[in-house]
N, C-alpha and C positions, 0 to 999 in steps of 0.2 A: 501406489502411493499418491495421495491427493496433493495437489498444489497447495502451498501455504501462502495465505494472504495476511498481510499486516495492515490493520486499520490504525493509522497514527493520529488521527484527529476525530473529534466527536462527530458522529453521523447518527441519523435516526435509527431507532430500533428496527423499523421496517427495512431500512437499508441493510442492516446487519443480517436480518432474517432472510432477505433476498439472496445475499451472498451464501448463506448457509443452506439454502433450499436445495434439496436433492442430494445433500451430503457429498457434493462433488469437490468442494473446497474445504480446507481446514482454515478457519478464520480465527485470528487472534486480535484482540483489541487492546492496544497499549497507547493511551493518549498521554499528552504532556511530557513526552520524552525530549531530552536535550539532544543536540546533534551528536555528542559523544555517545550517548545511550543508544541512539539509532544506529550508529556505526557498529556498535557491539551486537545489536539485535538483527540487523538486516541480512547478514550473510545466509541465514537459513530460509529466507522467504523468497517466493516466486513472484509475488505481486505486492504492491503498496498502494493504499488508498489514503489520500490526504485532502484536506480542505485548505483554508488560508492560514491556519496557525503554523503548520509544519512547513518549513522551507527545505526542499530536497536539494542539498548541496552536492558539489562535486565529491566531497569526502564520503558522503552517504552512498552515492552511486558507485564510487570506486570499491567500497566494501561490499556491495550488493552482487556477489558472484552469481547467484541464481536468479536474480531479478529479471523478469521477462516483460513485465508491464507495470506502469505507474499510472494511477488514475486519479485525477482531481475530480472532486464531486462538489455539487452545490448549484444554486440557482443561476449563477453567472457563467457557468461552464458552457461554452458555445457549441462544442461538438460532443455528441453522445458516445463517440468512439474512444476506446482506450488508447493510450500512447505507448506503442511498443518501444522497448529498449533496444538500441542498436547493438548487435553482437560486437564483442571486443576483438 
């Protein structure tokens, strides 16, 4: 089973294609979601990609049982490394 990645903010088509390359990840794009909608969506995902629009709240993280990595993207991101989620 491929890891499921949720892209919660708009990113370039090239960025989406990079994530989909090699068919190693199952990528879903759902932008413009409210916090309540993300709380409903996130339990099935292993990774989350956000920019500045989506705020990853404690409520979202608590609902994210399978989440293993959260990755901010954009020109101001200082580190190219993903941020691992600390196991509960």
